[in-house]
C-alpha positions in Angstrom: -19.1 -62.9 10.5 -18.2 -59.4 9.2 -14.9 -59.3 7.5 -12.4 -56.6 8.5 -11.7 -53.7 6.2 -8.3 -52.3 5.4 -9.6 -49.1 6.9 -10.7 -50.8 10.1 -9.2 -48.5 12.8 -10.6 -50.6 15.7 -7.2 -52.2 15.9 -5.9 -49.0 17.5 -8.1 -49.7 20.6 -7.8 -53.5 21.1 -8.3 -53.6 24.8 -10.9 -50.9 24.9 -13.0 -52.5 22.2 -12.5 -56.3 23.0 -15.0 -57.3 25.7 -13.0 -60.5 26.2 -10.1 -58.5 27.6 -12.5 -56.6 29.8 -14.0 -59.7 31.4 -10.6 -61.1 32.3 -9.0 -57.8 33.6 -11.1 -55.8 36.0 -8.1 -53.5 36.9 -7.8 -52.7 33.2 -11.4 -51.7 33.1 -10.9 -49.3 36.0 -7.9 -47.8 34.2 -9.9 -47.4 31.0 -12.6 -45.6 32.9 -10.1 -43.3 34.4 -8.6 -42.6 31.0 -12.0 -41.9 29.4 -12.9 -39.4 32.1 -9.6 -37.6 32.0 -9.7 -36.7 28.3 -11.2 -33.5 27.0 -12.9 -35.1 24.1 -16.4 -36.5 24.3 -16.5 -40.3 24.1 -19.5 -42.6 24.2 -20.3 -46.2 23.1 -23.4 -47.7 21.5 -24.5 -51.3 21.0 -25.7 -52.8 17.7 -29.1 -51.2 18.3 -27.7 -47.7 18.7 -28.3 -47.5 22.5 -25.6 -45.9 24.7 -23.5 -48.4 26.7 -21.0 -45.9 28.2 -20.2 -42.2 28.1 -17.4 -40.1 29.6 -17.7 -36.9 31.7 -16.5 -34.6 28.8 -19.3 -35.8 26.6 -21.9 -35.4 29.3 -20.7 -31.8 30.0 -20.8 -30.8 26.3 -24.2 -32.4 25.8 -25.7 -31.2 29.1 -27.0 -34.6 30.3 -26.6 -36.7 33.4 -25.3 -40.3 33.0 -28.7 -41.9 33.8 -30.4 -39.8 31.0 -28.1 -41.2 28.3 -27.3 -44.9 29.2 -29.6 -47.2 27.4 -31.0 -44.4 25.2 -30.8 -44.2 21.4 -28.0 -41.6 20.9 -29.0 -40.8 17.4 -32.4 -39.6 18.2 -31.1 -37.9 21.4 -28.3 -35.7 20.0 -27.4 -36.6 16.4 -30.5 -36.2 14.2 -29.8 -33.4 11.7 -27.4 -32.7 8.9 -25.2 -29.7 8.4 -27.9 -27.8 6.4 -30.5 -28.5 9.1 -32.5 -31.2 7.3 -33.3 -34.4 9.2 -30.6 -37.1 9.4 -32.4 -40.4 9.2 -30.7 -43.2 11.1 -30.5 -45.4 8.0 -28.6 -42.6 6.3 -26.3 -41.8 9.2 -22.7 -42.8 8.4 -22.0 -43.2 12.1 -24.8 -45.7 12.5 -23.6 -47.5 9.4 -20.3 -48.2 11.1 -21.9 -51.3 12.7 -22.9 -52.6 9.4 -19.7 -52.0 7.5 -17.2 -52.6 10.3 -15.3 -49.6 9.0 -14.2 -46.5 10.9 -15.7 -43.2 10.0 -14.5 -39.6 10.4 -16.5 -36.4 9.7 -15.7 -32.8 10.4 -19.2 -31.5 9.5 -21.7 -32.9 12.0 -24.2 -31.3 14.2 -24.9 -32.4 17.8 -27.7 -31.2 20.0 -27.5 -30.5 23.7 -30.3 -31.1 26.3 -31.2 -27.4 26.4 -32.1 -27.4 22.7 -28.9 -25.7 21.5 -26.6 -27.3 18.9 -22.9 -27.1 18.1 -20.7 -28.2 15.2 -18.7 -31.3 15.9 -15.9 -33.4 14.5 -16.9 -37.1 15.0 -14.9 -40.3 14.7 -16.7 -43.6 14.9 -14.9 -46.9 15.5 -16.4 -50.4 15.4 -16.3 -52.4 18.6 -15.3 -56.0 17.7 -15.9 -59.1 19.8 -14.7 -62.4 18.3 -14.6 -61.0 14.8 -18.2 -59.7 15.1 -19.1 -56.0 15.3 -21.0 -55.5 18.6 -21.4 -51.8 18.4 -19.2 -48.7 18.0 -17.3 -46.1 20.0 -17.7 -42.5 19.1 -15.3 -39.7 19.8 -16.3 -36.1 19.2 -15.2 -32.6 20.0 -17.0 -29.2 19.9 -15.4 -27.2 17.0 -17.6 -24.0 17.4 -14.6 -21.9 18.7 -12.4 -23.3 15.9 -15.0 -22.5 13.3 -15.5 -19.0 14.6 -11.7 -18.5 14.5 -11.7 -19.8 10.9 -14.5 -17.5 9.9 -12.6 -14.6 11.5 -9.4 -15.4 9.7 -11.3 -15.8 6.4 -13.0 -12.4 7.0 -9.7 -10.7 7.8 -8.1 -12.3 4.7 -10.6 -10.6 2.5 -11.7 -7.6 4.5 -10.2 -4.4 5.8 -10.0 -4.6 9.6 -10.6 -0.8 10.0 -13.7 -0.3 7.9 -15.1 -3.8 7.4 -15.1 -3.3 3.7 -13.5 -5.8 1.4 -9.8 -5.2 1.0 -7.6 -4.7 -2.1 -6.9 -8.4 -2.4 -10.5 -9.4 -2.6 -11.4 -6.3 -4.7 -8.8 -7.2 -7.3 -10.0 -10.8 -7.4 -13.5 -9.6 -8.1 -12.2 -7.2 -10.7 -10.4 -10.0 -12.5 -13.7 -12.0 -12.6 -15.5 -8.9 -14.0 -12.8 -8.5 -16.7 -13.2 -12.2 -17.7 -17.0 -11.9 -17.8 -16.7 -8.7 -19.9 -14.4 -10.5 -22.4 -16.5 -13.7 -22.7 -20.0 -12.4 -22.4 -19.5 -9.0 -23.9 -21.0 -7.1 -21.0 -19.8 -3.8 -19.5 -18.8 -3.0 -16.0 -17.4 0.2 -14.5 -14.3 0.5 -12.2 -14.0 3.5 -9.9 -11.0 4.7 -8.0 -11.9 7.2 -5.2 -9.7 9.4 -3.1 -10.7 11.5 -0.1 -9.9 15.2 -0.8 -7.6 16.9 1.8 -7.6 13.8 4.1 -4.2 14.8 5.3 -5.7 18.0 6.8 -8.0 16.0 9.1 -5.1 13.7 10.1 -2.8 16.6 10.8 -5.4 18.7 12.6 -7.1 16.1 14.7 -4.7 13.1 14.7 -4.8 9.6 13.2 -7.6 8.4 15.5 -9.9 11.0 13.8 -8.7 9.9 10.4 -9.5 6.3 11.2 -13.0 7.2 12.5 -13.6 9.2 9.3 -12.7 6.2 7.2 -15.0 4.0 9.2 -17.9 6.4 8.8 -17.4 7.0 5.1 -17.1 3.3 4.5 -20.5 2.6 6.1 -22.1 5.7 4.5 -21.0 5.0 0.9 -21.6 1.2 1.1 -25.4 2.1 1.5 -25.3 3.9 -1.9 -24.4 1.0 -4.1 -26.4 -2.0 -5.4 -26.1 -5.5 -3.8 -24.2 -6.9 -6.8 -21.6 -4.1 -6.7 -18.4 -4.0 -4.7 -17.0 -1.2 -2.5 -13.5 -1.7 -1.0 -10.9 0.2 0.9 -7.7 -0.2 -1.1 -5.4 1.4 1.4 -4.9 4.8 3.1 -7.7 7.1 2.1 -8.3 5.3 -1.3 -11.4 3.3 -2.1 -12.4 1.1 -5.0 -15.8 0.8 -6.6 -16.8 -2.0 -9.0 -20.3 -1.6 -10.6 -21.2 -4.9 -12.3 -23.2 -5.0 -15.6 -23.4 -1.2 -15.5 -22.9 1.1 -18.5 -21.2 4.4 -17.9 -24.4 6.4 -18.0 -25.9 4.3 -15.2 -22.6 4.5 -13.3 -22.8 8.2 -13.3 -26.2 8.0 -11.6 -24.7 5.7 -8.9 -21.8 8.2 -8.4 -24.3 11.1 -8.2 -26.1 9.2 -5.4 -22.9 8.7 -3.5 -21.9 12.3 -3.9 -25.3 13.5 -2.6 -25.0 11.2 0.4 -21.5 12.7 1.0 -22.7 16.3 0.6 -25.2 15.8 3.4 -22.5 14.3 5.6 -20.4 16.2 8.0 -17.5 14.7 10.0 -17.5 15.9 13.6 -14.5 15.3 15.8 -14.6 16.9 19.3 -15.2 20.6 18.6 -14.2 20.5 14.9 -16.5 19.9 11.9 -15.4 19.0 8.4 -17.1 18.8 5.1 -15.8 15.8 3.1 -15.5 15.4 -0.7 -14.1 12.7 -3.1 -12.2 12.8 -6.3 -13.3 9.9 -8.5 -11.8 8.3 -11.6 -14.0 6.0 -13.7 -13.0 3.5 -16.4 -15.2 1.2 -18.4 -14.5 -2.5 -18.2 -15.2 -4.0 -21.6 -14.0 -6.9 -23.8 -11.1 -4.6 -24.8 -9.8 -4.3 -21.2 -6.4 -5.9 -21.2 -6.0 -6.9 -17.6 -6.4 -6.0 -13.9 -3.2 -3.9 -13.7 -4.2 -1.9 -16.8 -7.7 -1.2 -15.5 -6.5 -0.1 -12.0 -3.8 2.1 -13.5 -6.3 3.8 -15.8 -8.8 4.4 -13.0 -6.0 5.7 -10.7 -4.8 8.1 -13.5 -8.4 9.3 -14.0 -8.7 9.9 -10.2 -5.5 12.0 -10.3 -6.9 14.0 -13.2 -10.1 14.7 -11.1 -7.9 15.9 -8.2 -5.7 17.9 -10.5 -8.8 19.6 -12.0 -9.8 21.0 -8.6 -10.9 18.1 -6.5 -14.5 17.0 -5.7 -14.8 16.0 -9.3 -15.4 12.9 -11.5 -13.1 12.1 -14.4 -13.9 9.4 -16.9 -10.9 7.8 -18.5 -10.4 8.3 -22.2 -7.6 6.4 -23.9 -6.6 9.6 -25.9 -6.6 11.9 -22.9 -3.3 13.7 -23.1 -2.9 14.1 -19.4 -3.8 10.5 -18.8 -1.2 9.3 -21.3 1.4 11.5 -19.5 0.3 10.1 -16.2 0.7 6.5 -17.5 4.2 7.3 -18.7 5.1 8.7 -15.3 3.7 5.7 -13.4 5.8 3.4 -15.5 8.9 5.3 -14.4 8.1 4.6 -10.7 9.1 1.0 -10.8 12.2 1.8 -12.9 13.3 4.4 -10.3 12.8 1.9 -7.5 14.9 -0.7 -9.4 17.6 1.9 -10.2 17.9 2.8 -6.5 18.0 -0.9 -5.5 20.5 -1.8 -8.1 22.7 1.4 -7.6 22.2 2.5 -11.1 22.0 6.3 -10.4 25.0 8.2 -11.5 26.4 11.8 -11.0 27.5 14.3 -13.5 29.2 17.7 -12.8 28.6 20.8 -14.8 31.0 23.8 -14.7 29.8 27.1 -13.3 32.3 29.9 -14.3 32.8 33.5 -13.6 31.2 35.6 -16.4 34.3 37.8 -16.9 36.5 34.7 -17.5 34.2 31.9 -18.8 37.1 30.0 -20.3 39.0 29.7 -17.0 38.9 26.4 -15.1 35.7 26.6 -13.1 36.0 26.6 -9.4 32.3 26.0 -9.0 30.1 23.1 -10.3 26.6 21.8 -10.1 25.9 18.1 -9.4 23.4 16.6 -11.7 21.8 13.1 -11.3 21.1 10.7 -14.1 20.1 7.1 -14.4 21.6 4.1 -16.2 19.1 1.6 -17.8 19.8 -2.1 -17.5 21.9 -2.0 -20.6 24.1 0.8 -19.2 22.6 3.6 -21.4 22.5 7.0 -19.7 19.0 8.4 -19.0 18.8 12.2 -18.5 17.2 13.6 -15.4 14.3 15.2 -17.4 13.0 11.8 -18.3 12.5 10.4 -14.8 12.6 13.3 -12.2 9.0 14.6 -13.0 7.7 11.1 -12.1 9.9 11.1 -9.0 8.5 14.4 -7.9 4.9 13.4 -8.5 5.2 10.1 -6.7 7.2 11.2 -3.7 10.4 9.5 -4.7 12.6 12.6 -4.5 13.6 12.3 -0.8 15.2 8.9 -1.6 16.9 10.3 -4.7 18.1 13.4 -2.9 19.6 11.3 -0.1 21.4 9.2 -2.6 22.8 12.3 -4.4 24.0 13.9 -1.2 25.7 10.7 0.0 27.3 10.0 -3.4 28.5 13.6 -4.0 30.1 13.9 -0.5 31.8 10.5 -1.0 33.2 11.7 -4.4 34.5 14.9 -2.9 36.1 13.0 0.0 37.9 10.5 -2.3 39.1 13.3 -4.7 40.9 15.7 -2.3 42.5 17.7 -5.2 39.1 18.4 -6.7 37.7 19.4 -3.3 40.6 21.8 -2.8 40.1 23.4 -6.2 36.3 23.8 -5.7 35.0 27.0 -4.2 31.4 25.7 -4.3 29.7 22.4 -5.2 26.0 22.9 -5.8 23.5 20.1 -5.0 19.8 20.3 -5.9 17.0 19.7 -3.4 13.4 19.0 -4.2 10.5 20.7 -2.5 9.3 17.4 -1.1 12.7 16.8 0.5 12.5 20.3 2.1 9.4 19.2 4.0 11.2 16.0 5.2 12.0 16.8 8.8 14.6 14.1 9.0 16.6 15.3 6.0 18.4 18.1 7.8 19.9 15.7 10.3 20.7 13.2 7.5 22.9 15.9 5.8 24.6 16.8 9.0 25.3 13.2 9.8 26.7 12.6 6.3 28.9 15.7 6.5 30.2 14.6 9.8 31.2 11.3 8.4 32.9 12.7 5.3 34.5 15.8 7.1 33.8 18.2 4.2 33.9 22.0 5.0 30.2 23.2 5.0 31.1 26.3 3.0 32.1 24.1 0.1 28.4 23.0 -0.3 25.6 25.0 -1.8 22.1 23.7 -1.9 19.9 24.7 -4.8 16.2 25.1 -4.2 13.7 25.9 -6.9 11.8 29.1 -6.5 8.5 27.3 -6.8 9.4 24.7 -4.1 10.6 27.5 -1.8 7.4 29.6 -2.2 5.1 26.6 -1.8 6.8 25.6 1.5 8.0 29.1 2.5 8.1 28.6 6.3 9.7 25.2 6.0 12.2 26.3 3.4 13.1 29.4 5.5 13.6 27.4 8.6 15.8 24.8 6.8 17.9 27.5 5.1 18.4 29.5 8.3 19.4 26.4 10.3 21.8 25.1 7.7 23.4 28.5 6.9 24.3 28.8 10.6 26.3 25.6 10.0 28.2 27.3 7.1 26.2 26.0 4.1 25.3 28.2 1.2 22.0 28.3 -0.7 20.9 29.2 -4.2 17.4 30.0 -5.4 17.1 28.1 -8.7 14.9 29.0 -11.7 14.4 32.5 -10.3 11.9 34.6 -12.3 9.6 31.6 -13.2 7.2 32.4 -10.4 4.6 35.2 -10.5 5.7 36.8 -7.3 9.4 36.3 -7.3 10.5 39.7 -6.0 7.9 39.8 -3.3 9.2 36.5 -1.8 12.9 37.2 -2.3 13.3 39.3 0.7 12.0 36.5 2.9 14.4 33.9 1.7 18.0 34.1 3.2 19.8 32.8 0.1 23.3 33.5 -1.2 22.8 33.1 -5.0 20.1 33.8 -7.5 20.0 31.4 -10.5 18.2 33.3 -13.3 15.7 31.0 -15.0 17.1 29.6 -18.2 14.0 30.5 -20.3 15.1 34.1 -20.1 18.7 33.4 -21.1 18.6 30.8 -23.9 17.5 33.3 -26.6 19.0 36.4 -25.0 20.7 37.8 -28.1 17.5 38.0 -30.0 15.0 39.0 -27.4 15.3 42.5 -25.9 12.5 41.8 -23.4 14.4 38.9 -21.9 17.5 41.2 -21.8 15.5 43.6 -19.7 14.2 40.9 -17.4 17.7 39.5 -16.8 19.1 43.0 -16.2 16.3 43.6 -13.6 16.9 40.4 -11.8 20.6 41.0 -11.7 20.2 44.5 -10.3 17.8 43.4 -7.6 20.1 40.6 -6.6 23.1 42.9 -6.3 21.0 45.4 -4.3 20.4 42.5 -1.8 24.0 41.5 -1.8 23.4 38.3 -3.7 25.5 36.8 -6.4 23.7 36.0 -9.7 24.1 32.9 -11.9 22.7 32.7 -15.4 21.9 29.1 -16.6 21.4 27.9 -20.1 24.2 30.1 -21.5 24.7 28.2 -24.7 26.9 30.3 -27.0 29.4 33.1 -27.1 26.9 35.8 -28.0 24.8 35.0 -24.9 28.0 34.9 -22.7 29.0 38.4 -24.0 25.6 39.9 -23.2 25.6 38.4 -19.7 29.1 39.7 -19.1 27.9 43.2 -20.2 24.8 43.0 -17.9 27.1 42.2 -15.0 25.9 38.7 -14.1 28.4 37.1 -11.7 28.4 33.5 -12.9 27.4 31.6 -16.0 26.4 28.0 -16.7 25.4 26.1 -19.8 26.8 24.4 -22.9 28.6 27.5 -23.8 30.7 27.1 -20.7 30.9 23.3 -20.4 28.7 20.2 -20.9 28.0 17.9 -17.9 30.8 15.4 -17.3 30.2 12.0 -15.9 31.7 11.4 -12.4 33.3 8.0 -12.3 31.5 5.6 -10.0 33.4 4.5 -7.0 
C-alpha cells in the first residue's frame, strides 16, 4: 500500500478518481464524461502501465488524434517524449510517469507535447494520482497549450527592453547594459566607450514631410547603423532622434574606427520621402568608460555634453569628452541647473523684482516705468540672480514655462496693487526668443490679461535683438498682432548684433534699449559715446524712444542726458527691489 503524501492532490477529485464510486453510480459517470468534454483543458488518464484509459475532446483536438488511436496506447511515447531543450525524455525520468510511484501530484509549466502531425507545442501539465482503496492505480493528466501565452510573454519582454518603432534596445535596457559595463571596467580594469548620437536637423525633415517621414527615417537609420557595429556592442534608441552606442572592451582609438565605419555608411545613405531626398548626418559625443567612471548618470551626462559640443562646432562631427574641456564643464553646470529650475517651478520658488526706469532729464524723480526681473529662491530662501540660471533655461527650452510664470505673477501683482498700477506708465516684461516661437503664448497672454483686466498700454514686452533677428518673421507677426491690442514693445540689447540698423526698420517696436556694454564705461570711452549717440539719433529719426541700461553713476547719467537719451536704467537710478510674494 502506498502511503498518501501531504501534497497528494487526488483528494480534490474523489469521485473522478475513485473507481468504487464509478461502479456504484452510473449517472455520475455520465455526468463526469459530460464535464470532461465541456472543459477547454486537455484531460486524459493512464493506468499504472502508462496506457491511456480515457481522454476528453479538448485533448484529442489539441493533439490531433481520434479516440481509437489513443485509448490503450502508451501516452508517453505517443506525445510526451522530449524535454524543453529537445533532448529525449526517458519514461523512467519523466516526473509525470513517476506520479504512479510516489502517489504525489505534479505540476510543470515547461513541458513539450507532440501532435499527430509532427508539430509540438509548449504545455503546462498537472498530474494527479488515481487512487483505489489506498492504492495508486494510475494518474489523470490535465494540460493546456501555452504557445499563445508564451508568445505574448516574449512580446511583452521584447517591448519592455526594445523601442517599438526601430526594434533597437530602448533607454532602459541600454542603461542596464551601461551599468554592467561600468562595473566590469571597475573590477577588471578594461575600457569601453559610450557614444551619444543625435541626428542633425531632424526637425527639418519632421516639419517638411511630417512625423510619418521622421518615423520612417528613424527606422531606416536604426537598421543601417546596427549593421556597422560588432556583435558584442549595443546600439539603442534613447528617445526622439537620439541614439546610444556602447562599444565593449574597446579603446578610444578602435572606437574611432567603428565611428568612421558608421559615418561612411551614413554618407552613402540618402533618405527619400515621396519626391524629397535628404542627406543625413550625425553629431556624436564619445566618452571612455574606465575604472574612474563614477556612475551611469555621470557617463551619460558626459557623453550628452560631448554630443552638444559636436553640434555646437558645426554638426556632422565627433567630440571626445575631456574632463578639462571648458565648454563641457560649462555644459555640465547648466545641466545641473535644469533640475533646480524644474523644482523651483514646482515649489513656486521664483520671485519677481522691479527696477526703476526713469526719464533722463529727471532721474531722481519717482519712476513711472519699471522692468520686471525674475529671480529664484534656493531651498534655504537665498536669492539666486537670473544670470545664474537663465542661460541654462534658454539652452534647455525652459524659458516658455518661466515666461508664463512671470507674466502671470506680474499681472497678478499689478491687479492686487491698484495704486502702483495707476502710477505706472509702463511695466516692462522680458520674453525669450524660444517663447516668441511658441504659437500658444500669444493666446496665453490675452487670456491672462482678460482675467486680470489690466490696460494693455501699461504693458511693454522686451525682446532681445538677437532673438528678434533669429526669428524675424515670427517676432514681427507677434509684435504686430499684440500692438494692435494696445501692447508696447522694446528691442532689448540693441547694438549687440552685427546688423542692428538693417533689421530695425522691419521691427515695429516702440523703444530701443541701448546695449549696456556701450553704456557702463561711457565717461571713459569716446567710441562708446559715439555709438550711443548714433543709436539714439537713429531711434529718434524712426520716432522711437530710447532707453540706456547699465547707467551706474552720475557721470554716465549726465552724458546720457546730454546725448538726449529718453530713459535711463541702472544702479545709478535704482537697484532692483523685491516684489512681495502674494
